[in-house]
C-alpha positions as CSV (number, residue, x, y, z in Angstrom):
1,M,148.2,49.0,-39.2
2,A,146.9,48.6,-35.7
3,S,149.5,48.1,-32.9
4,K,149.3,45.3,-30.3
5,K,149.9,47.7,-27.4
6,A,148.0,50.7,-26.3
7,D,150.0,53.8,-25.6
8,G,148.5,55.8,-22.8
9,D,148.6,59.3,-24.2
10,G,147.3,61.9,-21.8
11,S,150.4,63.3,-20.2
12,G,149.4,66.9,-21.1
13,N,146.0,66.4,-19.4
14,D,147.7,64.9,-16.3
15,A,149.9,68.0,-16.0
16,G,146.8,70.3,-16.1
17,K,145.1,68.3,-13.4
18,A,147.9,67.6,-11.1
19,K,146.2,69.2,-8.1
20,K,142.9,67.4,-8.5
21,S,142.1,64.7,-5.9
22,L,142.2,61.1,-6.8
23,E,138.5,60.7,-6.6
24,E,138.0,63.6,-9.0
25,E,140.3,62.1,-11.5
26,K,138.5,58.8,-11.3
27,K,135.2,60.5,-12.0
28,E,136.6,62.5,-14.8
29,A,138.2,59.4,-16.5
30,L,134.9,57.5,-16.3
31,N,133.0,60.5,-17.7
32,L,135.4,60.8,-20.6
33,F,135.0,57.1,-21.3
34,E,131.2,57.3,-21.3
35,S,131.2,60.5,-23.4
36,E,133.3,58.8,-26.0
37,E,130.8,56.0,-26.2
38,K,127.8,58.4,-26.5
39,R,129.6,60.5,-29.2
40,S,130.4,57.3,-31.2
41,N,126.7,56.2,-30.9
42,R,125.5,59.6,-32.2
43,K,127.7,59.4,-35.2
44,G,126.5,55.9,-36.1
45,A,127.9,53.2,-38.3
46,K,129.4,55.5,-40.9
47,G,132.6,55.5,-38.9
48,K,132.9,59.0,-37.5
49,G,133.2,57.9,-33.8
50,S,136.5,58.2,-32.1
51,G,138.3,55.0,-31.1
52,E,141.5,56.8,-30.3
53,A,140.1,58.4,-27.2
54,E,139.3,54.9,-25.9
55,A,142.8,53.7,-26.4
56,S,144.2,56.7,-24.5
57,V,141.6,57.2,-21.8
58,F,143.8,55.4,-19.3
59,G,146.4,58.2,-19.7
60,H,144.1,60.4,-17.6
61,L,144.6,58.3,-14.5
62,K,147.3,58.6,-12.0
63,E,149.4,55.6,-11.2
64,D,147.5,55.1,-8.0
65,D,144.2,54.8,-9.9
66,A,144.7,51.2,-11.0
67,L,141.4,50.2,-9.3
68,A,139.2,52.3,-11.4
69,L,139.1,50.7,-14.8
70,S,139.7,47.5,-16.7
71,I,140.2,47.1,-20.4
72,P,137.0,48.2,-22.2
73,G,135.1,45.3,-23.7
74,G,136.3,42.9,-21.0
75,G,133.5,40.5,-21.4
76,E,130.1,42.1,-21.3
77,S,130.3,44.5,-24.3
78,G,129.0,43.5,-27.7
79,A,125.7,42.3,-26.6
80,G,122.5,44.2,-26.9
81,E,120.9,46.6,-29.4
82,D,124.0,47.0,-31.6
83,E,124.3,43.3,-32.4
84,P,123.5,42.5,-36.0
85,I,120.0,41.2,-36.6
86,V,120.9,39.0,-39.6
87,S,123.5,36.3,-38.8
88,G,125.0,33.8,-41.1
89,N,126.3,36.3,-43.6
90,V,129.6,36.3,-45.4
91,I,131.7,39.4,-45.6
92,N,134.0,39.9,-48.5
93,L,136.5,42.7,-48.1
94,K,139.6,43.4,-50.0
95,P,142.6,44.4,-48.0
96,P,143.4,46.8,-46.4
97,I,140.7,45.9,-43.9
98,V,139.8,49.3,-42.4
99,V,138.0,49.2,-39.0
100,R,135.3,51.7,-40.2
101,D,134.6,49.8,-43.3
102,L,134.3,46.4,-41.5
103,A,132.0,47.9,-38.9
104,E,129.8,49.3,-41.5
105,L,129.5,46.0,-43.3
106,M,128.6,44.3,-40.0
107,G,126.0,47.0,-39.2
108,I,127.6,47.9,-35.9
109,K,129.2,51.1,-34.5
110,P,132.9,51.5,-35.0
111,F,133.2,52.0,-31.3
112,K,131.8,48.6,-30.6
113,L,134.2,47.0,-33.1
114,I,137.1,48.8,-31.4
115,Q,136.1,47.3,-28.1
116,D,136.1,43.9,-29.7
117,L,139.6,44.5,-31.0
118,M,140.8,45.6,-27.6
119,E,139.6,42.3,-26.1
120,L,142.1,40.7,-28.6
121,D,144.9,43.1,-27.5
122,V,144.6,44.9,-30.8
123,F,144.4,48.7,-30.5
124,A,143.3,50.6,-33.6
125,N,141.1,53.6,-34.3
126,Q,138.4,53.6,-36.9
127,N,140.7,54.7,-39.7
128,Q,143.4,52.1,-39.2
129,S,143.5,48.6,-40.8
130,I,143.7,45.2,-39.2
131,E,145.0,41.8,-40.2
132,P,142.7,39.3,-41.9
133,D,143.0,36.8,-39.1
134,I,141.8,39.4,-36.6
135,A,138.9,40.2,-38.9
136,V,137.9,36.6,-38.9
137,Q,137.7,36.5,-35.1
138,V,135.6,39.7,-34.7
139,C,133.3,38.7,-37.5
140,E,132.7,35.3,-35.9
141,K,131.7,37.0,-32.7
142,H,128.9,38.9,-34.5
143,G,127.7,35.9,-36.6
144,F,129.6,36.7,-39.8
145,V,132.1,34.7,-41.9
146,F,135.0,36.8,-43.2
147,E,136.5,36.0,-46.5
148,K,139.5,37.8,-47.9
149,E,138.4,37.9,-51.5
150,K,138.2,40.5,-54.2
151,R,134.7,41.9,-54.1
152,E,132.4,42.6,-56.9
153,K,131.6,46.3,-57.1
154,G,128.8,47.2,-54.7
155,A,128.5,43.7,-53.2
156,G,130.5,43.5,-50.0
157,V,128.1,41.2,-48.2
158,H,126.2,38.3,-49.6
159,K,124.0,35.5,-48.1
160,V,125.6,32.3,-47.1
161,E,124.8,29.4,-49.4
162,E,122.4,26.8,-48.0
163,V,124.2,24.5,-45.6
164,I,123.1,20.9,-45.8
165,E,123.3,19.1,-42.5
166,E,124.6,15.6,-42.1
167,P,122.0,12.9,-41.7
168,E,121.1,12.5,-38.1
169,V,122.1,9.4,-36.2
170,P,119.0,7.2,-35.7
171,E,117.5,7.7,-32.3
172,V,116.8,4.7,-30.1
173,V,113.7,3.1,-31.5
174,E,110.9,2.0,-29.3
175,E,110.8,-1.7,-28.7
176,D,107.4,-2.0,-30.2
177,L,108.7,-0.9,-33.6
178,L,111.6,-3.3,-33.7
179,Q,111.3,-6.7,-35.4
180,F,113.6,-9.7,-35.4
181,R,116.0,-9.7,-38.3
182,P,118.1,-12.5,-39.8
183,P,121.8,-12.7,-38.7
184,V,124.6,-11.5,-40.9
185,V,127.3,-14.1,-41.0
186,T,130.8,-13.7,-42.4
187,F,132.9,-16.7,-43.5
188,M,136.6,-16.2,-42.6
189,G,139.6,-18.5,-42.6
190,H,142.7,-19.5,-44.5
191,V,142.9,-19.5,-48.3
192,D,141.4,-22.6,-49.9
193,H,140.0,-24.0,-46.7
194,G,136.6,-24.1,-48.2
195,K,134.8,-20.9,-47.2
196,T,133.1,-20.4,-50.6
197,S,132.4,-24.1,-51.1
198,L,130.4,-24.1,-47.9
199,L,128.4,-21.2,-49.1
200,D,127.9,-22.9,-52.4
201,F,126.2,-25.8,-50.7
202,Y,123.8,-23.5,-48.9
203,R,123.0,-21.5,-52.1
204,G,122.8,-24.6,-54.3
205,S,125.1,-23.0,-56.9
206,R,128.7,-23.1,-57.8
207,V,130.2,-19.7,-57.1
208,V,133.6,-21.1,-56.6
209,E,133.9,-22.3,-60.2
210,G,133.6,-18.7,-61.4
211,E,136.6,-17.5,-59.3
212,A,140.1,-17.4,-60.6
213,G,141.9,-20.5,-59.4
214,G,138.9,-21.3,-57.2
215,I,139.9,-18.6,-54.8
216,T,137.5,-15.8,-53.9
217,Q,138.6,-12.5,-55.6
218,H,135.9,-10.2,-54.3
219,V,133.4,-9.9,-51.5
220,G,130.1,-11.6,-52.1
221,A,127.0,-11.2,-50.0
222,Y,124.2,-13.7,-50.3
223,S,120.9,-14.5,-48.6
224,V,120.0,-18.1,-47.9
225,E,116.7,-19.4,-46.6
226,K,116.5,-22.9,-45.1
227,N,113.7,-24.5,-43.0
228,G,111.9,-21.2,-42.8
229,K,115.0,-19.3,-41.4
230,R,116.9,-16.8,-43.4
231,V,120.6,-16.0,-43.0
232,A,122.7,-13.3,-44.8
233,F,126.2,-14.6,-45.6
234,I,129.3,-12.6,-46.5
235,D,132.1,-14.3,-48.2
236,T,135.3,-12.2,-48.0
237,P,138.6,-12.5,-49.9
238,G,140.3,-12.3,-46.5
239,H,140.1,-10.7,-43.1
240,E,141.6,-7.5,-44.4
241,A,138.3,-6.6,-46.0
242,F,136.5,-7.4,-42.8
243,T,138.9,-5.1,-40.9
244,E,138.8,-2.4,-43.5
245,M,135.0,-2.1,-42.9
246,R,135.5,-1.9,-39.2
247,A,138.2,0.7,-39.6
248,R,135.5,2.8,-41.3
249,G,133.2,2.3,-38.4
250,A,131.1,-0.3,-40.1
251,N,129.9,-3.0,-37.8
252,V,128.0,-5.3,-40.2
253,T,128.8,-8.8,-39.0
254,D,126.9,-10.5,-36.1
255,I,128.5,-13.9,-36.3
256,V,131.8,-15.1,-37.8
257,V,132.1,-18.7,-39.1
258,L,135.8,-19.5,-38.9
259,V,136.5,-22.2,-41.5
260,V,139.4,-24.5,-40.6
261,A,140.5,-27.4,-42.8
262,A,140.8,-30.6,-40.8
263,D,143.9,-31.7,-42.7
264,D,145.8,-28.4,-42.4
265,G,144.7,-27.1,-39.0
266,L,145.2,-23.5,-37.9
267,M,147.3,-21.5,-40.4
268,P,148.8,-18.0,-39.9
269,T,145.9,-16.4,-41.7
270,T,143.5,-18.3,-39.4
271,L,145.3,-17.0,-36.4
272,E,145.1,-13.4,-37.7
273,A,141.4,-13.9,-38.4
274,I,140.9,-14.9,-34.8
275,D,142.6,-11.8,-33.6
276,H,140.4,-9.6,-35.9
277,C,137.2,-11.3,-34.7
278,R,138.2,-10.8,-31.0
279,A,139.0,-7.2,-31.7
280,A,135.6,-6.7,-33.3
281,G,133.9,-8.5,-30.4
282,V,131.8,-10.8,-32.6
283,T,130.6,-14.4,-31.8
284,I,132.8,-17.1,-33.4
285,I,131.5,-20.5,-34.6
286,V,134.2,-22.8,-35.9
287,A,133.5,-25.0,-38.9
288,I,136.0,-27.8,-39.1
289,N,135.9,-28.5,-42.9
290,K,137.2,-31.4,-45.0
291,V,136.5,-34.0,-42.4
292,D,136.0,-36.5,-45.2
293,L,139.7,-36.5,-46.2
294,P,141.9,-39.4,-45.0
295,R,144.4,-37.0,-43.4
296,A,141.7,-35.1,-41.4
297,D,142.7,-34.7,-37.7
298,V,139.8,-33.1,-35.9
299,N,141.4,-33.5,-32.4
300,R,144.5,-31.6,-33.5
301,V,142.4,-28.7,-34.7
302,K,140.5,-28.6,-31.4
303,S,143.8,-28.7,-29.5
304,Q,145.1,-25.8,-31.5
305,L,141.8,-23.9,-30.9
306,Q,142.2,-24.5,-27.1
307,E,145.7,-23.1,-27.2
308,R,144.1,-19.9,-28.7
309,E,141.6,-19.8,-25.9
310,L,138.8,-21.1,-28.1
311,A,138.1,-24.3,-26.3
312,P,135.4,-26.4,-27.9
313,E,132.2,-27.1,-26.1
314,D,132.9,-30.9,-26.0
315,W,136.3,-30.1,-24.4
316,G,134.7,-28.1,-21.6
317,G,134.8,-24.7,-23.4
318,S,132.2,-22.4,-24.8
319,T,133.2,-22.3,-28.5
320,I,130.8,-24.1,-30.9
321,C,132.7,-26.4,-33.2
322,V,130.9,-28.2,-36.0
323,E,132.5,-30.9,-38.1
324,V,131.5,-30.4,-41.8
325,S,132.3,-31.4,-45.3
326,A,131.4,-29.0,-48.1
327,K,132.0,-31.9,-50.6
328,T,129.6,-34.4,-49.0
329,G,127.3,-32.0,-47.1
330,Q,128.1,-33.7,-43.7
331,G,127.3,-31.4,-40.8
332,L,126.1,-28.5,-42.8
333,D,122.5,-28.7,-41.5
334,D,123.9,-28.7,-38.0
335,L,126.0,-25.7,-38.8
336,F,123.0,-23.8,-40.1
337,E,121.1,-24.7,-37.0
338,M,123.9,-23.5,-34.7
339,I,123.9,-20.2,-36.5
340,G,120.2,-19.9,-35.9
341,L,120.5,-20.7,-32.2
342,Q,123.3,-18.1,-31.8
343,A,121.1,-15.5,-33.6
344,E,118.3,-16.2,-31.1
345,I,120.6,-15.7,-28.2
346,L,121.8,-12.4,-29.6
347,E,118.2,-11.2,-30.1
348,L,119.0,-9.4,-33.3
349,K,116.4,-6.7,-34.1
350,A,115.9,-3.7,-36.4
351,N,113.3,-1.2,-37.5
352,P,112.1,-2.1,-41.0
353,N,110.3,1.2,-41.4
354,G,111.6,4.6,-42.1
355,P,114.6,5.7,-44.2
356,A,117.0,3.0,-45.2
357,R,120.6,2.7,-43.9
358,G,123.2,0.2,-45.0
359,T,126.9,-0.5,-45.5
360,V,128.8,-1.1,-48.7
361,I,130.2,-4.7,-48.8
362,E,131.6,-4.5,-52.4
363,A,131.8,-1.8,-55.1
364,R,132.7,-1.9,-58.7
365,T,131.9,-0.6,-62.2
366,E,130.0,-3.0,-64.5
367,P,129.5,-2.7,-68.2
368,G,126.0,-1.6,-69.0
369,K,125.3,-0.7,-65.3
370,G,128.0,1.8,-64.4
371,P,129.0,2.2,-60.8
372,T,127.3,-0.4,-58.6
373,A,127.7,-1.6,-55.0
374,T,126.6,-4.6,-52.9
375,V,125.1,-3.1,-49.8
376,M,123.9,-4.8,-46.6
377,I,120.8,-3.0,-45.5
378,Q,120.8,-2.6,-41.7
379,S,117.7,-0.6,-40.9
380,G,114.7,0.7,-42.8
381,T,113.6,-0.5,-46.3
382,L,115.3,0.6,-49.5
383,K,113.1,1.0,-52.5
384,T,113.6,1.7,-56.2
385,G,113.6,5.4,-57.1
386,V,114.8,6.8,-53.8
387,P,117.8,9.2,-53.6
388,F,120.7,8.4,-51.3
389,I,124.1,9.5,-50.1
390,C,126.9,6.9,-49.7
391,G,130.2,8.3,-48.3
392,N,130.8,11.3,-50.7
393,V,128.9,9.7,-53.5
394,A,125.3,10.6,-54.3
395,G,122.9,8.5,-56.3
396,K,119.3,7.4,-57.0
397,V,118.2,3.8,-56.9
398,K,117.6,2.8,-60.5
399,A,117.5,-0.9,-59.8
400,L,117.8,-3.4,-56.9
401,L,119.2,-6.8,-57.7
402,D,119.3,-9.8,-55.3
403,D,122.3,-12.1,-55.1
404,R,121.1,-14.1,-58.1
405,G,120.7,-11.1,-60.3
406,N,116.9,-10.8,-60.1
407,R,115.3,-7.5,-59.8
408,V,113.5,-6.8,-56.5
409,A,111.2,-4.0,-55.5
410,D,112.7,-3.3,-52.0
411,A,115.2,-4.6,-49.5
412,G,114.8,-4.7,-45.7
413,P,117.2,-5.2,-42.8
414,S,119.8,-7.9,-43.1
415,T,119.3,-8.1,-46.9
416,P,122.2,-7.9,-49.2
417,V,121.3,-6.1,-52.5
418,E,123.2,-4.8,-55.5
419,I,122.3,-1.2,-56.1
420,V,122.5,0.4,-59.6
421,G,122.4,4.2,-59.7
422,F,125.6,5.5,-58.1
423,A,127.2,8.7,-59.5
424,D,130.6,7.2,-58.8
425,V,132.1,4.0,-57.2
426,P,131.9,4.2,-53.3
427,N,134.3,2.8,-50.9
428,V,133.9,-0.5,-49.0
429,G,132.6,0.3,-45.6
430,D,130.8,3.5,-46.6
431,E,127.4,4.1,-45.0
432,L,124.5,4.4,-47.4
433,V,121.7,6.7,-46.1
434,Q,118.4,7.4,-47.8
435,M,117.9,11.2,-48.5
436,E,114.8,13.3,-48.9
437,S,115.6,14.5,-52.4
438,D,118.2,14.3,-55.2
439,R,119.1,17.9,-54.6
440,L,120.0,17.4,-51.0
441,A,122.0,14.2,-51.8
442,K,124.0,16.0,-54.5
443,K,124.6,19.0,-52.3
444,L,125.8,16.8,-49.4
445,S,128.0,14.9,-51.8
446,E,129.7,18.1,-52.9
447,E,130.2,19.3,-49.3
448,R,131.8,15.9,-48.3
449,R,134.1,16.0,-51.3
450,E,135.2,19.5,-50.4
451,T,135.8,18.4,-46.8
452,M,137.9,15.5,-48.1
453,R,140.0,17.8,-50.3
454,Q,140.6,20.1,-47.4
455,T,141.8,17.3,-45.1
456,K,143.5,15.0,-47.6
457,L,147.0,16.4,-46.9
458,Q,146.5,16.2,-43.1
459,P,147.7,12.8,-41.7
460,K,145.2,10.9,-39.6
461,Q,145.9,11.2,-35.9
462,R,145.8,7.9,-34.1
463,S,147.3,6.4,-31.0
464,A,150.8,7.6,-30.2
465,L,152.8,5.7,-27.6
466,E,153.8,8.9,-25.8
467,T,150.4,10.7,-25.8
468,L,147.8,7.9,-26.1
469,F,144.4,8.6,-24.6
470,A,141.7,5.9,-25.0
471,N,138.5,7.1,-26.6
472,I,136.2,5.7,-23.9
473,E,132.9,6.6,-22.4
474,E,133.1,8.4,-19.1
475,G,133.3,5.9,-16.2
476,N,134.8,3.1,-18.2
477,R,138.2,1.7,-17.6
478,P,140.8,2.8,-20.3
479,V,142.6,0.1,-22.2
480,L,146.0,0.2,-23.9
481,K,145.8,-2.1,-27.0
482,I,149.0,-3.5,-28.4
483,I,150.0,-5.5,-31.4
484,L,153.4,-7.2,-30.6
485,K,155.7,-8.6,-33.3
486,C,159.1,-10.1,-32.5
487,D,162.0,-11.8,-34.2
488,V,161.2,-15.2,-32.6
489,Q,158.4,-16.8,-30.7
490,G,160.6,-17.0,-27.6
491,S,160.8,-13.2,-27.5
492,V,157.0,-13.0,-28.0
493,E,156.4,-15.2,-24.9
494,A,159.0,-13.4,-22.8
495,I,157.8,-9.9,-23.6
496,T,154.1,-10.9,-23.3
497,G,154.8,-12.3,-19.9
498,S,156.6,-9.2,-18.8
499,L,153.8,-6.9,-20.0
500,R,151.2,-9.0,-18.2
501,E,153.1,-8.6,-15.0
502,I,152.3,-4.8,-15.1
503,K,149.5,-4.6,-12.6
504,S,147.1,-1.7,-12.4
505,E,143.7,-1.1,-10.9
506,K,143.1,1.9,-13.1
507,I,144.0,0.8,-16.6
508,S,144.0,-2.5,-18.6
509,L,146.6,-3.8,-21.1
510,D,145.3,-5.8,-24.0
511,I,147.7,-7.6,-26.3
512,I,145.5,-8.1,-29.3
513,R,148.1,-10.1,-31.2
514,G,151.5,-11.5,-30.3
515,D,153.5,-13.1,-33.1
516,A,156.9,-13.7,-34.6
517,G,157.8,-12.1,-37.9
518,P,157.9,-8.7,-39.6
519,I,155.2,-6.1,-39.1
520,T,152.8,-6.6,-42.0
521,E,150.0,-4.7,-43.7
522,S,147.5,-6.9,-41.9
523,D,149.0,-5.8,-38.5
524,I,148.6,-2.2,-39.5
525,L,145.0,-2.6,-40.6
526,L,144.1,-4.4,-37.3
527,A,145.8,-1.7,-35.3
528,S,143.9,1.0,-37.2
529,A,140.5,-0.7,-36.7
530,S,141.2,-1.4,-33.0
531,D,142.9,1.9,-32.1
532,A,146.0,0.0,-31.1
533,I,149.8,0.7,-31.3
534,V,152.2,-1.6,-33.0
535,I,155.4,-2.6,-31.1
536,G,158.2,-4.5,-32.8
537,F,161.1,-6.2,-31.1
538,N,164.2,-7.1,-33.2
539,T,162.0,-7.1,-36.3
540,K,161.2,-4.7,-39.1
541,L,158.3,-3.1,-40.9
542,E,157.6,-4.5,-44.3
543,N,158.0,-2.1,-47.2
544,K,154.4,-2.4,-48.4
545,A,153.2,-1.8,-44.8
546,V,154.9,1.6,-44.6
547,P,152.5,3.6,-46.7
548,V,149.5,1.9,-45.0
549,A,150.8,2.9,-41.6
550,K,151.2,6.4,-42.8
551,R,147.8,6.5,-44.4
552,E,146.0,5.1,-41.4
553,G,148.1,7.1,-38.9
554,V,149.1,4.1,-36.9
555,Q,152.0,4.5,-34.5
556,V,154.7,1.9,-34.9
557,K,157.6,1.6,-32.4
558,L,160.6,-0.6,-32.9
559,Y,162.9,-1.7,-30.0
560,S,166.0,-3.9,-29.6
561,I,166.2,-3.7,-25.7
562,I,163.4,-5.3,-23.7
563,Y,163.6,-3.0,-20.7
564,E,163.2,0.1,-22.9
565,L,160.1,-1.5,-24.4
566,I,158.6,-2.3,-21.0
567,D,159.4,1.1,-19.6
568,Q,157.7,2.9,-22.6
569,V,154.6,0.8,-22.3
570,K,154.4,1.7,-18.6
571,D,154.8,5.4,-19.6
572,A,152.1,5.0,-22.2
573,M,149.7,3.5,-19.6
574,L,150.4,6.4,-17.2
575,G,149.9,8.9,-20.1
576,M,146.4,7.5,-20.5
577,L,145.5,8.4,-16.9
578,A,144.2,11.9,-16.5
579,P,146.5,13.6,-13.9
580,E,144.9,14.5,-10.6
581,S,144.8,18.1,-9.5
582,R,145.6,19.5,-6.1
583,E,144.5,23.0,-5.1
584,Q,147.2,25.3,-3.7
585,I,145.9,28.7,-2.3
586,I,148.5,31.4,-3.1
587,G,146.8,34.6,-1.9
588,H,143.8,36.7,-1.0
589,A,142.6,40.1,-2.0
590,E,139.9,42.2,-0.4
591,V,137.4,44.2,-2.6
592,R,137.4,47.7,-1.2
593,E,135.7,49.5,-4.0
594,V,133.5,48.6,-7.0
595,F,133.7,50.5,-10.2
596,K,131.3,50.5,-13.0
597,T,132.5,50.9,-16.6
598,S,130.9,50.4,-20.0
599,S,132.5,47.0,-20.0
600,G,131.0,45.9,-16.7
601,R,132.0,46.0,-13.0
602,V,135.6,45.9,-11.8
603,G,136.7,45.1,-8.3
604,G,139.2,47.6,-6.8
605,C,141.2,45.3,-4.5
606,Y,143.9,45.2,-1.9
607,V,146.1,42.1,-1.6
608,T,146.0,41.1,2.0
609,D,148.3,38.1,1.9
610,G,150.4,36.1,-0.6
611,R,150.0,37.0,-4.3
612,I,147.4,37.3,-7.0
613,N,148.5,35.7,-10.2
614,R,146.7,36.3,-13.5
615,K,147.4,32.8,-14.8
616,A,145.9,31.2,-11.7
617,R,142.3,30.7,-10.9
618,A,140.2,32.6,-8.3
619,R,137.0,32.4,-6.4
620,V,134.9,35.1,-4.9
621,L,134.1,34.5,-1.3
622,R,131.2,36.4,0.4
623,G,130.8,35.6,4.0
624,K,133.1,32.6,3.5
625,L,130.7,31.2,0.9
626,P,131.9,31.0,-2.7
627,V,129.7,32.9,-5.2
628,Y,131.9,32.6,-8.3
629,D,134.9,30.5,-9.5
630,G,136.8,31.2,-12.7
631,G,139.8,32.7,-14.4
632,F,141.1,36.2,-14.7
633,V,140.1,38.5,-17.5
634,T,142.0,41.5,-16.2
635,L,144.6,42.1,-13.6
636,R,145.8,45.8,-13.6
637,R,148.1,47.8,-11.5
638,F,148.2,51.5,-12.3
639,K,147.8,51.8,-16.0
640,D,149.3,48.5,-16.9
641,D,148.2,44.9,-17.3
642,V,150.3,42.8,-15.0
643,D,150.8,39.1,-14.4
644,E,151.1,39.3,-10.6
645,V,150.4,41.6,-7.7
646,R,152.0,40.9,-4.3
647,N,150.9,41.4,-0.7
648,G,150.2,45.0,0.4
649,L,149.5,46.4,-3.1
650,E,146.3,47.6,-4.8
651,C,145.0,46.3,-8.1
652,G,142.0,46.1,-10.4
653,I,140.5,42.7,-10.9
654,K,137.9,41.4,-13.4
655,L,137.0,37.7,-13.3
656,G,135.4,35.8,-16.2
657,D,131.8,36.9,-16.7
658,F,131.4,37.8,-13.1
659,N,129.7,41.2,-12.6
660,D,128.4,41.2,-9.1
661,Y,131.4,42.4,-7.0
662,M,130.5,43.8,-3.5
663,K,132.6,45.7,-1.0
664,D,134.3,43.3,1.5
665,D,134.2,40.4,-0.9
666,V,137.3,38.3,-0.7
667,I,139.0,37.1,-3.9
668,E,140.9,33.9,-3.1
669,C,143.6,33.0,-5.7
670,Y,144.7,29.5,-6.1
671,E,146.7,27.2,-8.5
672,L,146.0,23.7,-9.5
673,E,149.0,21.5,-9.1
674,R,149.2,18.6,-11.4
675,V,149.9,15.4,-9.5
676,E,150.9,12.4,-11.7
677,Q,149.0,9.2,-11.1
678,T,150.6,5.9,-10.5
679,L,149.5,2.6,-12.0
């Protein structure tokens, strides 16, 4: 097996050449190196070149000859006429992986492969074997994929199977191709506050009677047309489904109608729904329902809304509040009109042409139909007979059904439609994309399933308090998002006040939710969708929320001392700020000779002041003007690679891919000191 360190073997040769001058020895070593390359090239890919001479060539240099050579293959080798013509091949080779055999399969000279190995600090001749992980790296360099498998006789290399690319993200469509689309509206609110009853009124049907106990059991998506205007409604069983779709990257809803019963007011579920809507950044219209009841108190509801920073318009705020009754129909025309006005303000548009894209709102298996899904089409037009991919499920549209069960020929933007033709039941929030053919859809489905199997055991990585970095576009201000749960409301107010006193011009702090009580599954889902951390003070994590937190990769921190909580939040905010770098020059070296090797040019240098450190960075100055800036590839003194060379000593330097050293160039070595930022 190949060793990790080259042994300079040439002491016998040194003894026979002790009287030769330094320059003669340099020339002889270089000639030997070049002759080894020529000899290997003549013998070809059958593996009769000598890699051992390459590993021992440095033994012919005296200790003062550190300027002459760098490690062969230091950056420029491997490119040119010996590169494989065919790329994208898979190499199957049964261990032991002999250098000569691997080079032959790649169609390159063993000498070239030995150079590649030396770049990885692996020294082996053509008859030695290497580890599989090393083989993977050298194969990648030449456009091959290495697989450690048992080969069929006579078949060491085979073509890679066709790779199916993921559907491209739609490009920005020209304004002329966009058309106004109906708004997608989601009803949210507390259980039994009348969400489905309101929708029943618009649809002219009694959906609520078909639900167990009159409570919505699954997501329904419906299309309603009134006074020449069409609106797509989504009725959810709770905000968890809404958040689950957002956690999967699905932004389906344009407007949320928050339904609040006038006799109950804002309930805990209502408050959670408000938090979810704000995190999603969607427009909220409040429908104060059941105003026909004797115990209805509209002003109390509006007061509660104002406390939640949703001040009604007639109270001087900007939140549209409509008083309605699903039982009598009071105010429902006004509510529909307000939805239409908000849609006009939002200027909702989509391209109805081209391949269809949509999001799964609900999925199930139905007798006689098989796997089906309710999908909200967001762009393009979906037609019967077209193939598609949805998550990791392929399919072909056998039938399209509207919200009343009638067959339709196609479905355009903002149209909810039930699709029959899935190979399996997809997940809520999965994106449906029209494909060119059944074959491509099925192939992509297989690849996605395989990817899922490979990553299933790997936990999702999300925001950790100690190492949180916001995923933001360059130039935007980072935001640390927190969900705070405490034992009592007094603690919530005290901690919220303390956190808001943390002032910073570089980073923002957003408390998405602050509530008393245990940390629930809903808190975890909201944190997952919003990329937030969950902080608990003198409270606990509910048992059923534990597996959800693990599955979603949400970081949960529990505290019992306030100042520790505040300090760690400050640390988290600091951790989100990229540290500033300060340059510290540590030394200079003057290029006194330039040597050419098969691996490129190397600068023979003399350290004039300070020190040259291999782990630092360096720039090449020519007449005080920088011509290159990068890291070290090689720093050698005598025969050895070294980490540092101090003032008054000679060394050989090779920087990155720089190959234009000139005599009298100055190599300036510097370190970047990390300077922690402050809030």
